C-alpha positions in Angstrom: 78.0 -26.3 -105.7 74.8 -25.3 -108.1 74.7 -26.6 -111.6 75.1 -24.8 -114.6 71.3 -24.3 -115.1 70.7 -23.5 -111.6 73.2 -20.6 -112.0 71.5 -19.2 -115.1 67.9 -19.4 -113.2 69.3 -17.6 -110.5 71.1 -15.0 -112.8 67.8 -14.4 -114.5 65.7 -14.2 -111.4 68.3 -11.4 -110.1 67.9 -9.7 -113.4 64.2 -9.7 -113.1 64.2 -8.4 -109.5 67.1 -6.1 -109.5 67.5 -5.1 -113.3 70.6 -5.8 -115.6 72.5 -2.9 -114.5 72.7 -3.5 -111.0 73.3 -7.3 -111.5 76.0 -6.4 -114.0 77.9 -4.2 -111.4 77.6 -6.8 -109.0 79.1 -9.4 -111.1 81.9 -6.9 -111.8 82.8 -6.2 -108.3 82.8 -9.9 -107.7 85.2 -10.4 -110.5 87.6 -7.4 -109.7 90.9 -8.1 -107.8 91.0 -7.4 -104.2 92.1 -3.7 -103.6 95.6 -3.8 -102.0 94.8 -1.0 -99.5 97.6 0.3 -100.7 98.3 4.3 -102.1 101.3 6.4 -103.6 100.5 10.1 -103.1 103.0 12.4 -105.0 102.9 15.6 -103.7 103.7 17.8 -106.9 104.2 15.9 -110.2 105.6 17.7 -113.1 109.5 17.9 -113.0 110.6 14.5 -111.6 109.8 11.4 -113.3 109.2 8.8 -110.6 110.3 5.2 -111.6 107.1 2.8 -112.0 108.6 0.3 -109.5 108.0 3.0 -106.6 104.2 3.4 -107.3 102.3 1.0 -105.0 98.8 0.6 -105.1 96.6 3.7 -106.2 98.3 6.6 -107.5 97.2 9.8 -106.4 98.9 13.0 -107.5 98.0 15.9 -105.2 99.1 19.0 -107.2 100.8 19.4 -110.7 103.1 22.2 -111.9 104.3 25.3 -110.5 102.2 27.0 -107.5 101.3 30.3 -107.7 103.8 31.9 -105.1 103.1 35.5 -105.9 102.1 35.9 -102.1 101.4 34.4 -98.8 97.4 34.3 -99.1 98.3 32.5 -103.0 100.0 29.9 -101.5 97.7 29.4 -98.3 94.8 29.4 -100.9 96.7 26.6 -103.0 97.7 24.5 -100.2 94.1 24.4 -98.6 92.6 23.3 -102.2 95.4 20.4 -102.4 94.8 19.1 -98.8 91.2 19.3 -98.5 91.4 17.2 -102.2 93.6 15.1 -100.4 91.6 14.6 -97.2 88.8 13.8 -99.4 90.7 10.9 -100.9 92.2 9.6 -97.8 88.5 9.2 -96.4 87.4 7.3 -99.2 88.7 3.7 -97.5 91.2 2.4 -95.0 94.4 2.6 -96.1 96.7 -0.3 -94.9 100.2 1.6 -96.2 100.6 5.0 -97.7 104.0 5.8 -99.8 104.6 9.5 -100.1 106.7 11.1 -102.7 107.5 14.7 -101.4 108.4 16.2 -104.6 107.6 19.9 -104.9 107.6 23.1 -102.2 109.1 21.6 -98.9 106.2 23.0 -96.9 103.6 21.4 -99.0 105.2 18.2 -98.7 105.1 18.6 -94.8 101.8 19.8 -94.7 100.7 16.4 -96.9 102.7 14.2 -94.7 101.1 15.9 -91.6 97.8 15.6 -93.1 98.0 12.0 -93.8 98.9 11.2 -90.3 96.4 13.2 -88.6 93.6 11.6 -90.9 94.8 7.9 -91.2 97.1 7.5 -88.4 99.7 6.1 -90.5 103.6 6.8 -90.9 103.8 7.2 -94.4 106.9 5.6 -96.4 108.8 8.4 -98.0 110.4 8.5 -101.4 114.1 9.7 -101.0 116.0 10.5 -104.0 119.9 10.9 -103.8 122.5 10.7 -106.6 120.5 9.2 -109.3 118.9 6.4 -106.6 115.7 6.1 -105.2 115.1 4.7 -101.7 112.2 3.8 -99.7 112.3 5.1 -96.2 110.5 3.3 -93.7 111.1 5.3 -90.3 108.3 4.0 -88.0 109.3 6.4 -85.2 106.9 4.9 -83.2 109.2 1.7 -82.7 112.4 3.5 -81.9 110.6 6.3 -79.5 109.4 3.2 -77.6 113.0 1.5 -77.4 114.5 4.9 -76.2 111.9 5.2 -73.5 112.8 1.9 -72.0 116.4 2.7 -72.5 117.6 1.0 -75.2 119.6 2.5 -77.9 117.7 2.4 -81.5 
């Protein structure tokens, strides 16, 4: 392990070579915690308050408030913008787990879930609300469809 004086010398040479800003960015990256690879995607935020305990990793809000539903075209335009932005986010990195909060219009939640799977090939863990309680539903259909194909009951 290098001694303190050697580290200071190495740091000085790095600053001379690459510049203070570059070295500072590199050191910050080294000291940041490893990302979890998890993201929670809220389809539409605004009305429902989601407990913090159900927000995992990064938080991404696909849309907020009331969407313009004055015509079929306005709905398609709104969905297109929401889904394109979400696609960009999903392609930022390799995700390990994706949590979905399917709030807002049902058809938006369906389109978001479909887009997530088509881009990442990850089945989402979905937040379900019933009678004041929240539950995370982790239904990996590949598992129970595979057992059904082998003649086993789920």
